[in-house]
N, C-alpha and C positions, 0 to 999 in steps of 0.2 A: 576120152578120159576127162573127167571133171577136175578142175584145179581147185583143191580145197586149201583154204588158208586158216590155220589155227592161230589166233591172235596171241596165244601163250608161247608159241614156238619162237626161237630166235630168228632174227632177220637173216642171219647166215644160213640156217637150215632151210628157210623158205626159198631163198635165192638159189641155193644149191639144187633144190628140188625143181624149182621153176625159174630158170635163168632169165626169162623175159620179164619177170617180176621186178628185177633191178631197175629197168627203165621206167616202169610204172611208178615205182617208189620215188624215183628222181622227179618225175612229173608231179607227184603229190607233195614235193617239197623236202624230201629226205635226200638232199643234194650231197651230204657228207659221205654217203656210202660209195661214191666214186673216187674218193681220195685214196691214194695208195695205202693199202694195209687196213683201212678202216673197217671194211666188211669182215676181214679175217680176225680182227681184234674186238672192237666194240660191238660188231655185228653178232658175235658169238654170245654176248650177254644181254643184248638189247632185243626186246620184242616190239611189235607194233604198238601195243598199248603204252609201254614205257616211252617209246620214241615219240608218240603223239603227245603225251603229257609233257615231255621235256621240251618239245618244239612248240607247245601250246596250240596244237591242232585239235580240232574236234574229231574224236575217234569215229563218230557216226558219219561224218563227211568222208573219212577215209574208207570206211566200210562200204558206203554207197558207191564211191568211185571204183573200188575194187570189184564190186558186184557188176557195175556197168562195163568193166573190162573183161567180164566172164569168169571171175573167181567166185567160189562159194565160201562163205565165212562159216566156220564150224566152231 
């Protein structure tokens, strides 16, 4: 099964669907999602596009790294 990432879905939804994505996101610099309760609260309203903008990450770099890890961006 291909792992599809919709950049508009919340980080919470994506991590619940693909638990291994949490570690990938931490590697990409989204370190706050490992803080207690952060995924369950802010993760429900934050998506990867918003998170990248907030952290001042280039969304294209994130997409490339996710694709390198085997995810398909839709």
